[in-house]
C-alpha positions in Angstrom: 111.3 -33.9 -17.3 112.7 -30.7 -18.7 115.3 -28.4 -17.1 115.8 -24.8 -17.7 119.3 -23.4 -16.9 119.0 -19.7 -16.1 122.0 -17.5 -16.1 122.5 -13.8 -15.3 126.1 -13.8 -16.6 127.0 -14.4 -20.2 129.9 -16.6 -19.2 127.6 -19.1 -17.4 125.1 -19.1 -20.3 127.9 -19.9 -22.7 129.3 -22.7 -20.5 125.9 -24.3 -20.1 125.3 -24.1 -23.9 128.5 -25.9 -24.6 128.1 -28.5 -21.8 124.4 -29.3 -22.7 124.8 -29.2 -26.5 122.5 -31.8 -28.0 120.4 -32.3 -24.9 116.8 -31.7 -26.1 115.3 -31.7 -22.6 117.6 -28.9 -21.4 117.2 -25.2 -22.3 119.6 -22.4 -21.5 118.3 -18.9 -21.1 119.7 -15.6 -19.8 117.8 -13.3 -17.6 115.6 -13.5 -14.5 114.8 -17.0 -13.2 111.4 -15.6 -12.2 110.5 -15.1 -15.8 110.7 -18.9 -16.5 107.5 -20.9 -16.6 108.3 -23.9 -14.4 106.8 -26.2 -11.8 109.8 -25.9 -9.4 112.7 -23.6 -8.8 116.0 -24.7 -7.3 117.7 -23.1 -4.4 121.4 -23.8 -4.1 120.9 -23.4 -0.3 123.0 -23.9 2.7 122.4 -26.9 4.9 120.4 -25.0 7.5 117.9 -23.3 5.2 118.9 -19.7 5.7 117.6 -17.7 2.7 119.0 -14.3 3.5 121.9 -14.1 1.1 122.8 -14.6 -2.6 120.0 -15.8 -4.9 118.1 -17.1 -1.9 117.6 -13.6 -0.7 115.9 -12.8 -4.0 113.7 -15.9 -3.5 112.7 -14.7 0.0 111.8 -11.3 -1.4 109.9 -12.8 -4.3 108.0 -15.5 -2.5 107.9 -14.0 1.0 109.9 -15.0 4.1 107.5 -17.8 4.9 109.3 -20.0 2.3 112.4 -19.9 4.5 110.3 -20.8 7.5 108.8 -23.7 5.6 112.2 -24.9 4.5 113.8 -24.7 7.9 110.8 -26.6 9.4 111.2 -29.3 6.8 114.9 -29.6 7.5 114.3 -29.8 11.2 111.5 -32.4 10.9 112.7 -34.6 8.1 116.5 -34.2 8.2 117.2 -33.9 11.9 118.2 -30.2 11.6 120.7 -30.3 8.7 120.2 -30.9 5.0 123.5 -32.3 3.9 125.2 -31.5 0.6 124.0 -34.2 -1.7 120.5 -34.1 -0.3 117.4 -32.1 -1.5 114.1 -31.1 0.0 110.9 -29.7 -1.6 108.6 -27.1 -0.1 105.7 -25.1 -1.4 106.3 -21.5 -2.4 102.8 -20.2 -1.8 102.3 -19.0 -5.3 100.8 -20.7 -8.3 104.0 -20.7 -10.4 106.4 -22.0 -9.5 104.4 -23.8 -6.9 107.5 -25.5 -5.4 111.0 -24.8 -4.3 113.7 -27.5 -4.2 116.5 -26.8 -1.8 119.8 -28.5 -2.6 122.8 -27.2 -0.6 125.9 -26.5 -2.5 127.6 -25.7 0.8 127.1 -26.4 4.5 127.4 -22.7 5.4 127.8 -19.7 3.1 131.4 -19.8 1.9 133.7 -19.8 -1.1 134.2 -23.3 -2.5 137.5 -24.5 -3.8 138.2 -25.3 -7.4 138.2 -29.0 -6.5 134.8 -29.0 -5.0 132.3 -31.4 -6.4 129.3 -29.8 -4.6 127.6 -28.5 -7.8 127.5 -32.1 -9.0 126.2 -33.4 -5.7 123.5 -30.7 -5.4 122.3 -31.1 -9.0 122.2 -34.9 -8.6 120.2 -34.5 -5.5 117.6 -32.3 -7.2 117.2 -34.7 -10.2 117.0 -37.8 -8.0 114.3 -36.2 -5.8 112.4 -35.0 -8.8 112.6 -38.4 -10.5 112.1 -40.8 -7.6 110.7 -38.8 -4.7 107.2 -38.2 -3.4 105.6 -35.2 -2.0 106.1 -35.2 1.8 103.2 -33.0 2.7 100.3 -30.9 1.4 97.5 -31.7 -0.9 99.8 -33.9 -3.1 101.2 -35.8 -0.1 102.4 -39.3 -1.2 102.1 -38.5 -5.0 105.2 -39.0 -7.1 107.0 -35.7 -7.8 107.7 -36.9 -11.4 104.0 -36.7 -12.2 103.8 -33.0 -11.3 107.3 -31.6 -11.9 107.6 -31.4 -15.6 109.9 -28.3 -15.8 112.5 -27.4 -13.2 114.5 -24.1 -13.3 118.1 -24.1 -12.1 120.3 -21.1 -11.3 124.1 -21.6 -11.3 125.0 -24.1 -8.7 127.7 -22.7 -6.5 128.6 -19.9 -8.9 127.5 -17.1 -6.6 128.7 -17.1 -3.0 130.5 -20.4 -3.8 132.6 -18.8 -6.6 132.8 -22.0 -8.6 134.0 -21.1 -12.2 131.2 -21.3 -14.8 132.9 -24.0 -16.9 133.3 -26.3 -13.8 129.7 -25.7 -12.7 128.4 -26.5 -16.2 130.5 -29.6 -16.5 129.4 -30.9 -13.1 125.8 -30.2 -13.8 125.9 -32.1 -17.1 127.6 -35.0 -15.3 124.8 -35.1 -12.8 122.2 -34.9 -15.6 123.9 -37.8 -17.4 124.1 -39.9 -14.3 120.5 -39.5 -13.2 118.5 -38.8 -16.4 120.8 -40.5 -18.9 121.2 -43.5 -16.7 125.0 -43.5 -17.2 125.9 -43.9 -13.6 127.2 -47.3 -12.6 129.1 -48.4 -9.5 132.9 -48.0 -9.9 134.7 -51.3 -9.9 137.7 -50.1 -7.9 138.8 -47.2 -5.7 141.1 -46.1 -8.6 138.1 -45.8 -10.9 136.1 -44.0 -8.2 139.0 -41.6 -7.6 139.3 -40.9 -11.3 135.6 -40.2 -11.8 135.7 -37.9 -8.8 138.6 -35.9 -10.1 137.2 -35.7 -13.6 134.4 -33.6 -12.2 136.9 -30.7 -11.7 140.0 -31.5 -13.7 141.1 -33.3 -16.9 144.3 -34.5 -15.3 143.5 -36.9 -12.5 146.3 -38.0 -10.2 146.8 -40.5 -7.5 145.3 -39.0 -4.3 146.9 -41.4 -1.9 
């Protein structure tokens, strides 16, 4: 699986380039995400599938408002009305390329996220887990493994728009998610102290005791 990290801002492109240096299956590009040849495009959505703000509004204009309807129906039917941060859902876009949109909330409702938020990590991890281990829930490919059909996935900044997550923190967390899922580096922490340190290292290089 190949990922393309698409930035509008130079600062995010630089942060991604540094964070993903040496990763052959990750490409950083600057420009419009609609110019990327890919099988699926990622929406850093909210938990209720509203696509009328931020980059999601661009998606709605590009694909048509039916993509929001499809997403909200999927959230209602398969997630009991709320797609939690740390979960992801896939729907068809209605166009040949990209044929699919993967929604992975970086926030429950549109809001600015704090500097200690790990939501970019959780959302990116959700996308990669779904793409690697999930199956199509409906349509002509129903039941088929996503990994057999999603060879290239395009990501925007996760939480860097409405969420206002700094570029460096976003890039660091997305790389951590990539390493955990694709690199197989994720193991169960052996203590709460280790878990706490891992958690904090997603947004700071100076972890402290949180209790």
